[in-house]
KOLMAR-946927 format. One record per residue (C-alpha): residue number from 1; residue in one letter; x, y, z. Coordinates in nm, 3 decimals. Example, Ala and Ser with C-alpha at 12.3 -4.5 7.8 and 13.67 -1.06 7.14 Angstrom:
2
  num  residu        u        v        w
    1       A    1.230   -0.450    0.780
    2       S    1.367   -0.106    0.714
//
This chain:
513
  num  residu        u        v        w
    1       M   -0.108   -3.088   -2.013
    2       W   -0.123   -3.166   -1.645
    3       T   -0.309   -3.069   -1.331
    4       A   -0.104   -2.866   -1.083
    5       V   -0.147   -2.913   -0.708
    6       Y   -0.015   -2.618   -0.505
    7       T    0.048   -2.651   -0.129
    8       R    0.204   -2.407    0.116
    9       V    0.291   -2.377    0.484
   10       S    0.479   -2.098    0.656
   11       T    0.497   -2.208    1.023
   12       E    0.502   -2.525    1.230
   13       H    0.173   -2.417    1.389
   14       Q   -0.004   -2.459    1.056
   15       A    0.141   -2.807    1.011
   16       Q    0.000   -2.910    1.350
   17       S   -0.343   -2.751    1.292
   18       G   -0.438   -2.946    0.979
   19       H   -0.267   -2.733    0.717
   20       G    0.048   -2.943    0.680
   21       L    0.192   -3.016    0.338
   22       D    0.092   -3.382    0.351
   23       V   -0.266   -3.300    0.455
   24       Q   -0.302   -3.043    0.177
   25       R   -0.141   -3.271   -0.080
   26       E   -0.370   -3.564    0.004
   27       A   -0.687   -3.351   -0.009
   28       C   -0.589   -3.188   -0.341
   29       V   -0.492   -3.519   -0.505
   30       Q   -0.826   -3.673   -0.399
   31       Y   -1.011   -3.371   -0.538
   32       A   -0.822   -3.397   -0.868
   33       G   -0.904   -3.770   -0.883
   34       A   -1.271   -3.687   -0.835
   35       L   -1.240   -3.461   -1.141
   36       G   -1.120   -3.762   -1.342
   37       V   -0.750   -3.667   -1.351
   38       P   -0.516   -3.969   -1.351
   39       L   -0.236   -3.969   -1.097
   40       C    0.033   -3.956   -1.369
   41       D   -0.099   -3.618   -1.491
   42       I   -0.067   -3.449   -1.151
   43       R    0.231   -3.225   -1.072
   44       I    0.299   -3.116   -0.712
   45       Y    0.426   -2.766   -0.626
   46       E    0.513   -2.761   -0.254
   47       E    0.603   -2.437   -0.079
   48       A    0.766   -2.520    0.255
   49       G    0.820   -2.207    0.462
   50       G    0.668   -1.948    0.225
   51       S    0.482   -1.655    0.379
   52       G    0.132   -1.589    0.249
   53       E    0.203   -1.216    0.216
   54       D    0.491   -1.274   -0.030
   55       M    0.458   -1.312   -0.405
   56       D    0.827   -1.399   -0.437
   57       R    0.783   -1.772   -0.367
   58       P    0.992   -2.013   -0.577
   59       E    0.722   -2.278   -0.628
   60       L    0.449   -2.023   -0.699
   61       L    0.666   -1.849   -0.958
   62       R    0.755   -2.188   -1.113
   63       L    0.384   -2.273   -1.130
   64       L    0.302   -1.943   -1.302
   65       D    0.588   -1.996   -1.551
   66       D    0.449   -2.339   -1.640
   67       V    0.103   -2.187   -1.679
   68       R    0.236   -1.926   -1.923
   69       R    0.413   -2.199   -2.120
   70       G    0.079   -2.380   -2.164
   71       L    0.178   -2.689   -1.963
   72       V   -0.104   -2.665   -1.705
   73       D   -0.478   -2.672   -1.768
   74       R   -0.604   -2.662   -1.407
   75       V   -0.471   -2.574   -1.060
   76       V   -0.598   -2.729   -0.737
   77       V   -0.542   -2.557   -0.401
   78       K   -0.687   -2.665   -0.067
   79       H   -0.792   -2.320    0.060
   80       P   -0.775   -1.965   -0.086
   81       D   -0.538   -1.850    0.190
   82       R   -0.286   -2.116    0.075
   83       L   -0.259   -1.929   -0.254
   84       S   -0.205   -1.589   -0.088
   85       R   -0.322   -1.398    0.217
   86       N   -0.308   -1.067    0.035
   87       V   -0.627   -0.978   -0.151
   88       A   -0.450   -0.784   -0.426
   89       D   -0.189   -1.056   -0.483
   90       K   -0.458   -1.322   -0.494
   91       A   -0.652   -1.123   -0.753
   92       I   -0.337   -1.095   -0.966
   93       V   -0.280   -1.471   -0.958
   94       V   -0.645   -1.549   -1.036
   95       R   -0.641   -1.303   -1.327
   96       E   -0.316   -1.454   -1.458
   97       L   -0.460   -1.805   -1.451
   98       S   -0.783   -1.692   -1.614
   99       A   -0.596   -1.510   -1.892
  100       C   -0.407   -1.832   -1.971
  101       G   -0.728   -2.037   -1.979
  102       V   -0.644   -2.233   -1.661
  103       K   -0.926   -2.347   -1.432
  104       L   -0.867   -2.278   -1.059
  105       H   -1.018   -2.515   -0.800
  106       F   -1.030   -2.478   -0.420
  107       V   -1.101   -2.795   -0.222
  108       D   -1.259   -2.604    0.069
  109       V   -1.451   -2.362   -0.157
  110       P   -1.587   -2.565   -0.452
  111       N   -1.764   -2.393   -0.740
  112       W   -1.633   -2.057   -0.618
  113       D   -1.665   -1.889   -0.960
  114       E   -1.992   -2.035   -1.090
  115       S   -2.222   -1.763   -0.954
  116       D   -2.206   -1.404   -0.834
  117       E   -2.279   -1.516   -0.479
  118       A   -1.995   -1.771   -0.489
  119       V   -1.749   -1.508   -0.617
  120       L   -1.862   -1.271   -0.341
  121       L   -1.805   -1.546   -0.084
  122       F   -1.458   -1.607   -0.230
  123       H   -1.364   -1.241   -0.189
  124       V   -1.504   -1.235    0.166
  125       I   -1.291   -1.539    0.253
  126       S   -0.987   -1.368    0.097
  127       S   -1.046   -1.052    0.301
  128       I   -1.083   -1.258    0.620
  129       A   -0.753   -1.434    0.541
  130       E   -0.575   -1.099    0.504
  131       Y   -0.733   -0.976    0.828
  132       E   -0.620   -1.295    1.001
  133       L   -0.264   -1.236    0.874
  134       R   -0.264   -0.887    1.024
  135       Q   -0.394   -1.022    1.353
  136       I   -0.125   -1.292    1.358
  137       R    0.141   -1.029    1.293
  138       R    0.004   -0.802    1.567
  139       R   -0.015   -1.083    1.824
  140       T    0.333   -1.203    1.733
  141       L    0.478   -0.854    1.779
  142       A    0.297   -0.809    2.110
  143       G    0.434   -1.143    2.230
  144       K    0.789   -1.047    2.132
  145       L    0.764   -0.712    2.312
  146       R    0.633   -0.884    2.625
  147       A    0.914   -1.140    2.617
  148       V    1.180   -0.870    2.570
  149       R    1.043   -0.667    2.861
  150       D    1.074   -0.984    3.070
  151       G    1.445   -0.998    2.983
  152       K    1.446   -1.236    2.687
  153       V    1.666   -1.175    2.382
  154       M    1.510   -1.225    2.038
  155       P    1.721   -1.437    1.802
  156       S    1.869   -1.278    1.490
  157       G    1.978   -1.426    1.161
  158       V    2.345   -1.427    1.263
  159       D    2.462   -1.404    1.624
  160       P    2.674   -1.098    1.705
  161       Y    3.047   -1.161    1.700
  162       G    3.153   -1.264    2.050
  163       Y    2.815   -1.410    2.150
  164       R    2.607   -1.723    2.102
  165       Y    2.228   -1.738    2.135
  166       E    2.121   -1.995    2.395
  167       G    1.767   -2.027    2.529
  168       G    1.662   -1.666    2.498
  169       R    1.995   -1.528    2.625
  170       Y    2.328   -1.425    2.477
  171       A    2.622   -1.627    2.607
  172       V    2.979   -1.502    2.562
  173       V    3.208   -1.696    2.326
  174       P    3.549   -1.657    2.499
  175       E    3.765   -1.681    2.185
  176       E    3.557   -1.426    1.992
  177       A    3.521   -1.199    2.298
  178       E    3.899   -1.173    2.321
  179       I    3.913   -1.061    1.956
  180       V    3.652   -0.793    2.031
  181       R    3.863   -0.662    2.320
  182       L    4.168   -0.655    2.093
  183       I    3.976   -0.450    1.837
  184       Y    3.877   -0.198    2.105
  185       R    4.235   -0.176    2.238
  186       W    4.390   -0.134    1.895
  187       Y    4.146    0.146    1.814
  188       A    4.171    0.325    2.151
  189       F    4.541    0.284    2.241
  190       E    4.726    0.224    1.913
  191       H    4.500    0.461    1.713
  192       M    4.475    0.215    1.426
  193       S    4.233    0.283    1.143
  194       L    3.942    0.052    1.066
  195       R    4.118   -0.083    0.758
  196       A    4.441   -0.141    0.949
  197       I    4.250   -0.339    1.213
  198       A    4.081   -0.548    0.944
  199       D    4.418   -0.617    0.777
  200       R    4.575   -0.722    1.108
  201       L    4.288   -0.963    1.179
  202       D    4.335   -1.113    0.830
  203       A    4.710   -1.147    0.892
  204       M    4.641   -1.324    1.221
  205       G    4.405   -1.566    1.043
  206       V    4.106   -1.476    1.261
  207       P    3.788   -1.619    1.101
  208       T    3.473   -1.413    1.063
  209       K    3.150   -1.507    1.238
  210       T    2.987   -1.690    0.949
  211       R    3.311   -1.814    0.790
  212       R    3.156   -1.720    0.456
  213       S    3.393   -1.429    0.405
  214       A    3.765   -1.498    0.388
  215       R    3.855   -1.143    0.489
  216       W    3.752   -0.886    0.747
  217       H    3.598   -0.564    0.618
  218       P    3.641   -0.218    0.777
  219       S    3.263   -0.181    0.800
  220       T    3.248   -0.498    1.013
  221       V    3.504   -0.350    1.251
  222       A    3.306   -0.025    1.263
  223       R    2.986   -0.210    1.359
  224       I    3.166   -0.386    1.643
  225       L    3.297   -0.054    1.775
  226       D    2.953    0.111    1.750
  227       N    2.745   -0.171    1.898
  228       P    2.638   -0.104    2.262
  229       L    2.588   -0.479    2.302
  230       Y    2.955   -0.524    2.397
  231       Q    2.909   -0.282    2.688
  232       G    2.636   -0.502    2.839
  233       I    2.310   -0.376    2.692
  234       W    2.106   -0.517    2.399
  235       Y    1.835   -0.300    2.247
  236       Y    1.514   -0.417    2.083
  237       N    1.252   -0.216    1.890
  238       R    1.514    0.028    1.762
  239       R    1.410    0.034    1.396
  240       R    1.100    0.035    1.183
  241       T    1.116   -0.221    0.904
  242       R    0.906   -0.338    0.612
  243       K    0.906   -0.620    0.363
  244       R    1.168   -0.591    0.093
  245       E    1.032   -0.504   -0.248
  246       R    1.190   -0.590   -0.579
  247       R    1.099   -0.530   -0.939
  248       G    1.022   -0.850   -1.123
  249       S    0.902   -0.938   -1.470
  250       K    0.540   -0.906   -1.352
  251       G    0.583   -0.582   -1.165
  252       L    0.653   -0.502   -0.800
  253       L    0.695   -0.808   -0.578
  254       R    0.728   -0.835   -0.202
  255       G    1.036   -1.045   -0.138
  256       R    1.174   -1.221    0.164
  257       G    1.357   -1.037    0.436
  258       R    1.298   -0.688    0.572
  259       Q    1.463   -0.353    0.518
  260       V    1.505   -0.068    0.767
  261       V    1.271    0.227    0.707
  262       S    1.366    0.453    0.999
  263       V    1.513    0.454    1.349
  264       R    1.267    0.489    1.636
  265       D    1.293    0.746    1.910
  266       P    1.529    0.624    2.187
  267       S    1.240    0.639    2.434
  268       E    1.080    0.346    2.245
  269       W    1.389    0.125    2.267
  270       I    1.376   -0.170    2.506
  271       G    1.708   -0.253    2.672
  272       V    1.797   -0.602    2.796
  273       P    2.108   -0.662    3.012
  274       V    2.362   -0.907    2.863
  275       P    2.713   -1.012    2.970
  276       A    2.956   -0.730    2.885
  277       V    3.265   -0.803    2.678
  278       V    3.449   -0.468    2.719
  279       D    3.466   -0.256    3.032
  280       A    3.320    0.091    3.058
  281       E    3.658    0.269    3.059
  282       L    3.771    0.106    2.735
  283       A    3.438    0.191    2.572
  284       R    3.476    0.551    2.692
  285       L    3.821    0.581    2.532
  286       V    3.686    0.451    2.202
  287       A    3.399    0.700    2.209
  288       L    3.642    0.981    2.297
  289       R    3.861    0.906    1.996
  290       K    3.557    0.903    1.766
  291       R    3.453    1.248    1.885
  292       S    3.803    1.394    1.869
  293       E    3.881    1.286    1.514
  294       A    3.730    1.490    1.233
  295       P    3.574    1.270    0.969
  296       R    3.779    1.238    0.652
  297       G    3.741    1.075    0.317
  298       S    3.449    1.081    0.081
  299       A    3.150    1.293    0.176
  300       S    2.828    1.352   -0.009
  301       R    2.766    1.714   -0.105
  302       H    2.468    1.844   -0.295
  303       T    2.518    2.056   -0.607
  304       F    2.254    2.236   -0.809
  305       L    2.427    2.118   -1.131
  306       S    2.359    1.752   -1.055
  307       G    2.260    1.572   -1.375
  308       K    2.290    1.891   -1.584
  309       L    2.668    1.915   -1.641
  310       V    2.773    1.717   -1.951
  311       C    3.089    1.690   -2.157
  312       A    3.084    1.917   -2.464
  313       H    3.257    1.645   -2.670
  314       C    3.112    1.306   -2.569
  315       Q    2.794    1.429   -2.390
  316       R    2.865    1.210   -2.085
  317       A    2.730    1.348   -1.758
  318       W    3.004    1.475   -1.528
  319       R    3.014    1.353   -1.171
  320       H    3.038    1.556   -0.855
  321       E    3.272    1.441   -0.579
  322       A    3.340    1.588   -0.237
  323       C    3.612    1.499    0.009
  324       R    3.693    1.625    0.357
  325       T    4.061    1.694    0.410
  326       A    4.267    1.855    0.682
  327       S    4.237    2.190    0.502
  328       G    3.859    2.163    0.464
  329       M    3.604    2.045    0.211
  330       V    3.730    1.996   -0.147
  331       R    3.471    1.962   -0.423
  332       K    3.544    1.872   -0.783
  333       F    3.366    1.787   -1.106
  334       R    3.512    1.508   -1.320
  335       R    3.421    1.325   -1.637
  336       P    3.348    0.957   -1.566
  337       P    3.536    0.688   -1.758
  338       A    3.375    0.527   -2.060
  339       E    3.141    0.237   -1.997
  340       R    3.253   -0.113   -2.078
  341       G    3.237   -0.169   -2.450
  342       A    3.195    0.200   -2.533
  343       A    3.455    0.411   -2.711
  344       S    3.662    0.630   -2.480
  345       C    3.660    1.008   -2.517
  346       P    3.976    1.124   -2.700
  347       Y    3.981    1.452   -2.508
  348       A    4.173    1.447   -2.180
  349       C    3.937    1.654   -1.966
  350       G    4.075    1.706   -1.619
  351       R    3.903    1.768   -1.287
  352       V    3.775    2.121   -1.228
  353       S    3.677    2.307   -0.913
  354       A    3.307    2.263   -0.841
  355       C    3.277    2.598   -0.663
  356       E    3.422    2.794   -0.956
  357       V    3.201    2.617   -1.209
  358       E    2.888    2.666   -0.999
  359       E    2.953    3.038   -0.946
  360       A    3.026    3.098   -1.316
  361       V    2.710    2.916   -1.423
  362       W    2.497    3.096   -1.166
  363       R    2.625    3.444   -1.258
  364       E    2.557    3.381   -1.626
  365       L    2.215    3.234   -1.547
  366       V    2.112    3.541   -1.344
  367       R    2.243    3.777   -1.612
  368       R    2.053    3.601   -1.885
  369       A    1.737    3.580   -1.675
  370       R    1.746    3.958   -1.635
  371       A    1.801    4.003   -2.008
  372       W    1.513    3.771   -2.091
  373       G    1.279    3.959   -1.857
  374       F    1.211    3.676   -1.616
  375       G    1.212    3.911   -1.318
  376       P    0.832    3.913   -1.268
  377       H    0.840    3.536   -1.217
  378       F    1.137    3.517   -0.981
  379       A    1.259    3.840   -0.826
  380       G    0.990    4.106   -0.839
  381       D    0.746    4.278   -1.075
  382       L    0.859    4.592   -1.261
  383       N    0.608    4.564   -1.544
  384       E    0.275    4.736   -1.583
  385       G    0.009    4.639   -1.338
  386       H    0.196    4.728   -1.017
  387       P   -0.003    4.956   -0.779
  388       L    0.257    5.235   -0.818
  389       D    0.217    5.224   -1.195
  390       E   -0.160    5.240   -1.159
  391       D   -0.129    5.543   -0.926
  392       A    0.101    5.718   -1.173
  393       A   -0.141    5.662   -1.460
  394       R   -0.430    5.790   -1.253
  395       L   -0.230    6.100   -1.151
  396       R   -0.140    6.178   -1.513
  397       R   -0.505    6.164   -1.607
  398       E   -0.601    6.396   -1.317
  399       L   -0.328    6.650   -1.399
  400       R   -0.426    6.651   -1.765
  401       A   -0.789    6.711   -1.669
  402       A   -0.694    6.995   -1.428
  403       V   -0.495    7.174   -1.699
  404       E   -0.786    7.140   -1.941
  405       R   -1.031    7.284   -1.684
  406       R   -0.798    7.578   -1.608
  407       D   -0.756    7.662   -1.977
  408       R   -1.129    7.632   -2.036
  409       A   -1.206    7.877   -1.750
  410       R   -0.962    8.130   -1.899
  411       E   -1.109    8.086   -2.249
  412       L   -1.464    8.140   -2.119
  413       Y   -1.356    8.459   -1.941
  414       L   -1.188    8.596   -2.252
  415       R   -1.502    8.534   -2.458
  416       G   -1.720    8.704   -2.197
  417       H   -1.910    8.393   -2.097
  418       L   -1.772    8.393   -1.739
  419       E   -1.735    8.666   -1.479
  420       R   -1.383    8.767   -1.376
  421       S   -1.429    8.658   -1.013
  422       E   -1.570    8.319   -1.111
  423       A   -1.290    8.265   -1.364
  424       L   -1.020    8.353   -1.106
  425       R   -1.180    8.122   -0.850
  426       A   -1.199    7.832   -1.097
  427       M   -0.840    7.886   -1.218
  428       S   -0.715    7.911   -0.858
  429       E   -0.884    7.584   -0.767
  430       E   -0.728    7.406   -1.064
  431       M   -0.383    7.545   -0.983
  432       R   -0.419    7.412   -0.630
  433       R   -0.498    7.070   -0.771
  434       L   -0.199    7.092   -1.004
  435       R    0.035    7.171   -0.713
  436       A   -0.106    6.884   -0.509
  437       G   -0.070    6.654   -0.810
  438       R    0.294    6.755   -0.859
  439       D    0.365    6.681   -0.493
  440       E    0.204    6.337   -0.531
  441       A    0.403    6.283   -0.850
  442       C    0.727    6.348   -0.659
  443       R    0.621    6.098   -0.394
  444       L    0.545    5.837   -0.657
  445       C    0.875    5.902   -0.830
  446       H    1.066    5.844   -0.506
  447       A    0.864    5.527   -0.437
  448       R    0.941    5.394   -0.787
  449       Q    1.309    5.465   -0.737
  450       R    1.311    5.284   -0.404
  451       R    1.136    4.988   -0.569
  452       W    1.391    4.987   -0.849
  453       N    1.678    5.001   -0.600
  454       A    1.530    4.712   -0.401
  455       H    1.491    4.520   -0.725
  456       E    1.858    4.578   -0.813
  457       E    1.969    4.482   -0.464
  458       L    1.769    4.159   -0.491
  459       W    1.937    4.069   -0.819
  460       K    2.279    4.142   -0.669
  461       A    2.196    3.929   -0.365
  462       L    2.084    3.645   -0.590
  463       E    2.416    3.653   -0.774
  464       V    2.622    3.606   -0.458
  465       D    2.391    3.436   -0.208
  466       A    2.125    3.185   -0.321
  467       G    2.046    2.844   -0.178
  468       V    2.092    2.520   -0.369
  469       E    1.715    2.467   -0.398
  470       L    1.656    2.814   -0.548
  471       R    1.943    2.775   -0.794
  472       R    1.816    2.434   -0.897
  473       M    1.468    2.575   -0.958
  474       W    1.607    2.846   -1.188
  475       L    1.829    2.596   -1.369
  476       E    1.540    2.353   -1.427
  477       A    1.320    2.636   -1.559
  478       L    1.570    2.800   -1.796
  479       V    1.845    2.554   -1.892
  480       S    1.827    2.206   -2.043
  481       R    2.197    2.126   -1.992
  482       V    2.535    2.283   -1.918
  483       E    2.818    2.171   -2.147
  484       I    3.175    2.182   -2.018
  485       D    3.499    2.167   -2.217
  486       A    3.801    2.118   -1.993
  487       S    4.032    1.971   -2.255
  488       G    4.239    2.287   -2.296
  489       D    4.410    2.540   -2.073
  490       E    4.080    2.723   -2.016
  491       V    3.747    2.578   -1.906
  492       V    3.461    2.671   -2.140
  493       L    3.102    2.647   -2.015
  494       T    2.802    2.658   -2.248
  495       L    2.446    2.697   -2.119
  496       V    2.184    2.551   -2.355
  497       A    1.853    2.726   -2.290
  498       R    1.534    2.528   -2.235
  499       V    1.311    2.812   -2.365
  500       R    1.375    3.054   -2.649
  501       A    1.396    3.414   -2.540
  502       D    1.185    3.698   -2.681
  503       P    1.340    3.801   -3.019
  504       S    1.341    4.162   -2.904
  505       F    1.615    4.077   -2.656
  506       G    1.846    3.941   -2.926
  507       V    1.952    3.640   -2.719
  508       D    2.053    3.306   -2.877
  509       D    1.963    2.968   -2.729
  510       T    2.330    2.884   -2.670
  511       L    2.505    3.084   -2.401
  512       A    2.878    3.083   -2.332
  513       T    3.071    3.188   -2.023
//
């Protein structure tokens, strides 16, 4: 087993301020020698140009792999921020080393784990390192924004086609600029498609910017036509970005490079004048053609059956595809081909109209929901407990009591226990209450009928006009999958229920339309 020495730098500034690879290496080797480690048992892991906020560092990952393989018994690092500037990442590495029985040494923080106070100091130093990283990032961004406002162009990974970065400015490359003008002319005057332009450039033998790709791609042509740089303006601060994240064997890792999160408001963009390659009139003609032509080809279209429609024979999920044509939007469902190595489905299921399948499924779903009595949860409450039902029950009780009081007054009069005038007065009062109760009963009956009619109208409206989100909610609640059989002359759809209906409804779990 050997002693690992890990060193890291990310910028030239660190190399000049005492944190260079050679300085770290010398200090760590001397520290290991003081521990009694011979020079032949020392292995060096040097990270040149690795950011302290990234876990995806080749040498660090190689070191951890050797630790897991049991090849390392101790690790020596000059300072905790050389291991990582992120507190959480540093804790993960320390825990990994401890779990493998590897002793971690810091030259600048000796005996960091031998007491509670030393561990506290270690965590304080780690937090300060992360704070320092954030301050460096903030100052760097502020310096870039100041330089851009002063008219300086920030370098990119690859210079735009037609330009070359020189001393904070973009200089025009004449040969590439002429190709850019040709692309604009072909698109504006000859009405060539993006693919046709790319094919012509390939036929002419025009190299790409990096020379890594042997062919031009239509998306590259589209970016050239959309970039305002060629009209004489370069924009900075257009997008919000973050570190790329990838899933590794040890969980989520922050990798190198950045990915776009969102586009900022145009008021936050900073424009810098650059030499124009195309004139304003040519750029206007290109923009005019883009607006005049309706987009064609593949187009994403949401469907509430996404992930629910499966083949009745092979159980493969059917795919939804949408395409804009001259006659309008065309949407289809199709069964995907078999995966590599899997047996193909012997049934030749053809494409089917997405609109017809969706409407058939939705009508059957609404019909079954009504049969199952799901109305109180989705479209209105017709069960007991509604205020109208409570008023009707109260009125029935009052009418029944009024009839009983009227009959009792008559019975008392007939038996001689009540005077005639008192009996007539009591019976008249109860009859008045009965008439008022019947009038209220008529009002309640009309109100119940109006509620029933509104309920029916709501169900009818749901059948013909419901948004994708509402349909998806119903489908998720009631149906586990929708099986489709398009192998014959007729398309057969089967809805497999997620919940079993009340037996009193006599509904099976498998529904067919």
